[in-house]
MARNUVEX-338005 format. One record per residue (C-alpha): residue number from 1; x, y, z. Coordinates in steps of 0.05 Angstrom, whole numbers. Example, Ala and Ser with C-alpha at 12.3 -4.5 7.8 and 13.67 -1.06 7.14 Angstrom:
! MARNUVEX-338005
+-----+--------+--------+--------+
| pos |      X |      Y |      Z |
+-----+--------+--------+--------+
|   1 |    246 |    -90 |    156 |
|   2 |    273 |    -21 |    143 |
+-----+--------+--------+--------+
END
This chain:
! MARNUVEX-338005
+-----+--------+--------+--------+
| pos |      X |      Y |      Z |
+-----+--------+--------+--------+
|   1 |   -979 |   1135 |   2106 |
|   2 |   -977 |   1115 |   2034 |
|   3 |  -1040 |   1116 |   1989 |
|   4 |  -1060 |   1047 |   1959 |
|   5 |  -1057 |   1088 |   1894 |
|   6 |   -983 |   1109 |   1898 |
|   7 |   -931 |   1086 |   1851 |
|   8 |   -873 |   1045 |   1880 |
|   9 |   -817 |   1080 |   1917 |
|  10 |   -773 |   1070 |   1855 |
|  11 |   -822 |   1097 |   1804 |
|  12 |   -834 |   1160 |   1850 |
|  13 |   -762 |   1172 |   1856 |
|  14 |   -751 |   1169 |   1783 |
|  15 |   -810 |   1219 |   1773 |
|  16 |   -785 |   1267 |   1824 |
|  17 |   -711 |   1258 |   1796 |
|  18 |   -737 |   1273 |   1724 |
|  19 |   -770 |   1343 |   1749 |
|  20 |   -710 |   1361 |   1788 |
|  21 |   -659 |   1346 |   1730 |
|  22 |   -698 |   1376 |   1674 |
|  23 |   -657 |   1432 |   1641 |
|  24 |   -667 |   1485 |   1588 |
|  25 |   -616 |   1466 |   1538 |
|  26 |   -584 |   1513 |   1491 |
|  27 |   -514 |   1495 |   1472 |
|  28 |   -499 |   1420 |   1486 |
|  29 |   -540 |   1393 |   1427 |
|  30 |   -512 |   1335 |   1382 |
|  31 |   -529 |   1324 |   1315 |
|  32 |   -552 |   1252 |   1327 |
|  33 |   -621 |   1241 |   1295 |
|  34 |   -678 |   1221 |   1349 |
|  35 |   -709 |   1153 |   1328 |
|  36 |   -781 |   1160 |   1306 |
|  37 |   -808 |   1115 |   1356 |
|  38 |   -776 |   1155 |   1412 |
|  39 |   -803 |   1222 |   1388 |
|  40 |   -871 |   1190 |   1379 |
|  41 |   -868 |   1165 |   1452 |
|  42 |   -851 |   1237 |   1475 |
|  43 |   -906 |   1267 |   1430 |
|  44 |   -952 |   1221 |   1463 |
|  45 |   -938 |   1241 |   1531 |
|  46 |   -949 |   1312 |   1511 |
|  47 |  -1017 |   1295 |   1482 |
|  48 |  -1035 |   1262 |   1545 |
|  49 |  -1032 |   1332 |   1583 |
|  50 |  -1091 |   1350 |   1618 |
|  51 |  -1134 |   1402 |   1582 |
|  52 |  -1196 |   1449 |   1598 |
|  53 |  -1258 |   1414 |   1578 |
|  54 |  -1220 |   1357 |   1549 |
|  55 |  -1210 |   1408 |   1490 |
|  56 |  -1141 |   1388 |   1473 |
|  57 |  -1125 |   1454 |   1440 |
|  58 |  -1048 |   1436 |   1418 |
|  59 |  -1019 |   1419 |   1355 |
|  60 |   -946 |   1397 |   1342 |
|  61 |   -904 |   1421 |   1284 |
|  62 |   -835 |   1385 |   1274 |
|  63 |   -787 |   1428 |   1239 |
|  64 |   -736 |   1388 |   1209 |
|  65 |   -718 |   1437 |   1147 |
|  66 |   -650 |   1470 |   1153 |
|  67 |   -676 |   1531 |   1112 |
|  68 |   -730 |   1542 |   1165 |
|  69 |   -685 |   1531 |   1220 |
|  70 |   -645 |   1590 |   1185 |
|  71 |   -704 |   1636 |   1182 |
|  72 |   -726 |   1620 |   1254 |
|  73 |   -651 |   1639 |   1275 |
|  74 |   -655 |   1700 |   1239 |
|  75 |   -718 |   1717 |   1274 |
|  76 |   -687 |   1703 |   1337 |
|  77 |   -626 |   1746 |   1326 |
|  78 |   -670 |   1808 |   1308 |
|  79 |   -715 |   1794 |   1374 |
|  80 |   -653 |   1785 |   1418 |
|  81 |   -622 |   1848 |   1393 |
|  82 |   -688 |   1885 |   1411 |
|  83 |   -686 |   1850 |   1477 |
|  84 |   -615 |   1867 |   1493 |
|  85 |   -628 |   1942 |   1496 |
|  86 |   -678 |   1931 |   1546 |
|  87 |   -625 |   1917 |   1599 |
|  88 |   -579 |   1970 |   1626 |
|  89 |   -502 |   1965 |   1640 |
|  90 |   -472 |   1903 |   1661 |
|  91 |   -539 |   1866 |   1656 |
|  92 |   -540 |   1883 |   1580 |
|  93 |   -467 |   1857 |   1572 |
|  94 |   -484 |   1793 |   1611 |
|  95 |   -545 |   1785 |   1569 |
|  96 |   -505 |   1790 |   1501 |
|  97 |   -455 |   1737 |   1530 |
|  98 |   -509 |   1684 |   1540 |
|  99 |   -527 |   1633 |   1490 |
| 100 |   -605 |   1634 |   1491 |
| 101 |   -623 |   1582 |   1438 |
| 102 |   -599 |   1518 |   1402 |
| 103 |   -643 |   1529 |   1333 |
| 104 |   -588 |   1508 |   1286 |
| 105 |   -553 |   1461 |   1332 |
| 106 |   -613 |   1419 |   1351 |
| 107 |   -630 |   1367 |   1297 |
| 108 |   -708 |   1385 |   1300 |
| 109 |   -755 |   1440 |   1330 |
| 110 |   -823 |   1427 |   1353 |
| 111 |   -870 |   1483 |   1353 |
| 112 |   -929 |   1473 |   1400 |
| 113 |   -992 |   1517 |   1382 |
| 114 |  -1058 |   1529 |   1415 |
| 115 |  -1121 |   1529 |   1375 |
| 116 |  -1168 |   1578 |   1413 |
| 117 |  -1229 |   1558 |   1371 |
| 118 |  -1225 |   1482 |   1391 |
| 119 |  -1284 |   1457 |   1430 |
| 120 |  -1331 |   1508 |   1399 |
| 121 |  -1356 |   1574 |   1427 |
| 122 |  -1367 |   1553 |   1499 |
| 123 |  -1319 |   1507 |   1529 |
| 124 |  -1330 |   1474 |   1599 |
| 125 |  -1281 |   1509 |   1645 |
| 126 |  -1269 |   1567 |   1601 |
| 127 |  -1333 |   1606 |   1616 |
| 128 |  -1301 |   1648 |   1670 |
| 129 |  -1227 |   1639 |   1654 |
| 130 |  -1218 |   1644 |   1579 |
| 131 |  -1143 |   1635 |   1580 |
| 132 |  -1147 |   1562 |   1606 |
| 133 |  -1138 |   1537 |   1537 |
| 134 |  -1064 |   1570 |   1536 |
| 135 |  -1050 |   1543 |   1606 |
| 136 |  -1072 |   1471 |   1578 |
| 137 |  -1022 |   1475 |   1521 |
| 138 |   -968 |   1497 |   1571 |
| 139 |   -980 |   1432 |   1607 |
| 140 |   -972 |   1396 |   1540 |
| 141 |   -902 |   1433 |   1534 |
| 142 |   -882 |   1408 |   1604 |
| 143 |   -904 |   1339 |   1590 |
| 144 |   -861 |   1339 |   1529 |
| 145 |   -801 |   1366 |   1565 |
| 146 |   -802 |   1316 |   1624 |
| 147 |   -816 |   1256 |   1574 |
| 148 |   -758 |   1284 |   1537 |
| 149 |   -712 |   1286 |   1595 |
| 150 |   -730 |   1220 |   1617 |
| 151 |   -709 |   1194 |   1548 |
| 152 |   -640 |   1230 |   1556 |
| 153 |   -663 |   1279 |   1504 |
| 154 |   -652 |   1356 |   1514 |
| 155 |   -704 |   1409 |   1505 |
| 156 |   -696 |   1487 |   1500 |
| 157 |   -753 |   1534 |   1500 |
| 158 |   -736 |   1586 |   1449 |
| 159 |   -782 |   1646 |   1465 |
| 160 |   -745 |   1706 |   1442 |
| 161 |   -776 |   1715 |   1373 |
| 162 |   -836 |   1754 |   1348 |
| 163 |   -895 |   1712 |   1349 |
| 164 |   -922 |   1734 |   1285 |
| 165 |   -856 |   1722 |   1252 |
| 166 |   -856 |   1650 |   1277 |
| 167 |   -929 |   1643 |   1248 |
| 168 |   -905 |   1671 |   1178 |
| 169 |   -844 |   1622 |   1175 |
| 170 |   -886 |   1562 |   1195 |
| 171 |   -951 |   1579 |   1154 |
| 172 |   -992 |   1579 |   1222 |
| 173 |  -1065 |   1604 |   1210 |
| 174 |  -1080 |   1670 |   1243 |
| 175 |  -1127 |   1644 |   1296 |
| 176 |  -1072 |   1593 |   1320 |
| 177 |  -1026 |   1618 |   1377 |
| 178 |   -957 |   1590 |   1379 |
| 179 |   -941 |   1572 |   1449 |
| 180 |   -872 |   1547 |   1450 |
| 181 |   -818 |   1536 |   1399 |
| 182 |   -774 |   1476 |   1423 |
| 183 |   -701 |   1461 |   1404 |
| 184 |   -701 |   1381 |   1415 |
| 185 |   -642 |   1337 |   1408 |
| 186 |   -591 |   1289 |   1441 |
| 187 |   -539 |   1325 |   1484 |
| 188 |   -471 |   1318 |   1508 |
| 189 |   -487 |   1334 |   1580 |
| 190 |   -538 |   1365 |   1624 |
| 191 |   -519 |   1420 |   1672 |
| 192 |   -526 |   1398 |   1749 |
| 193 |   -563 |   1463 |   1761 |
| 194 |   -599 |   1514 |   1718 |
| 195 |   -549 |   1545 |   1669 |
| 196 |   -576 |   1614 |   1683 |
| 197 |   -561 |   1603 |   1754 |
| 198 |   -493 |   1577 |   1739 |
| 199 |   -475 |   1642 |   1699 |
| 200 |   -502 |   1687 |   1752 |
| 201 |   -562 |   1712 |   1718 |
| 202 |   -614 |   1690 |   1770 |
| 203 |   -615 |   1643 |   1834 |
| 204 |   -671 |   1593 |   1850 |
| 205 |   -715 |   1619 |   1909 |
| 206 |   -728 |   1577 |   1967 |
| 207 |   -796 |   1543 |   1966 |
| 208 |   -814 |   1571 |   2034 |
| 209 |   -807 |   1643 |   2006 |
| 210 |   -867 |   1623 |   1958 |
| 211 |   -915 |   1585 |   2007 |
| 212 |   -968 |   1615 |   2053 |
| 213 |  -1026 |   1585 |   2091 |
| 214 |  -1100 |   1608 |   2079 |
| 215 |  -1085 |   1677 |   2060 |
| 216 |  -1032 |   1715 |   2014 |
| 217 |   -964 |   1721 |   2050 |
| 218 |   -990 |   1688 |   2112 |
| 219 |   -929 |   1648 |   2138 |
| 220 |   -967 |   1622 |   2202 |
| 221 |   -958 |   1547 |   2218 |
| 222 |   -906 |   1535 |   2162 |
| 223 |   -858 |   1508 |   2218 |
| 224 |   -843 |   1438 |   2199 |
| 225 |   -876 |   1438 |   2127 |
| 226 |   -806 |   1437 |   2097 |
| 227 |   -769 |   1397 |   2150 |
| 228 |   -759 |   1334 |   2103 |
| 229 |   -736 |   1371 |   2041 |
+-----+--------+--------+--------+
END
C-alpha cells in the first residue's frame, strides 16, 4: 500500500536512481564552468539538510582560485605519501596507482565546514550526543552530492589532507571544523559502479550482511525482507 504522502512512481524512481548512480569522481572532470544558478540550486539543497536543534552548523567556501587549488593539491600530495606507507606490499602499490583527487582538474572546490559553537552552549539534541552537529554537516554534504548528481555534475570528496593545513590555506577560524573538501564539475562520464570496486580495491557488501532484527547480529526473520531487491 502506498502512503497518500508518497511521491509519484516516476519521482520515487528518480530519487532511487540518483542515490544508486552517485559516484565519487576523481579523473573525469571537464573544465566547463558551472552556471551560477545551478550552483546556487545545489547549495540550497545542501542548506536544506536536517540539523540537530535546527542549528544549521555548516558553511560553504567556494574555491575558484588556481593558486589555492595548487596549495590544496600540494597538501594532498604530502598527506597521500604519508598514507601510502601505511599500506603494505601489493596494497601499497595499488594505492599509489589510484587517482584519489581532482583538485586541479575540477573548475571549483567546495569546502563544507561545521561551526561547533552555532546554536549556543546548549543545543537541543546535543545534550547527550555532542557530535550530532558533525553528523548534521555530513547530511549537508550528502544533499550537495545528490543534487549535483541529479544535475549531471560530478563530486569527489577529497579527504587525504591534514585538516589544519586545509584550515590554514582557506583562512578557516580555529573553532571551525572542515568536514569535506569537494572537487566539483561537469564530467566526461560517470562510472557504472564505484571506481574503487572496478579497480579491485574493495567490493560492495550485500545489504543482508548489514541488517539484523531487534538485536545486534540477530538474523532471525530476515527471510523475505530482501526478496524484491
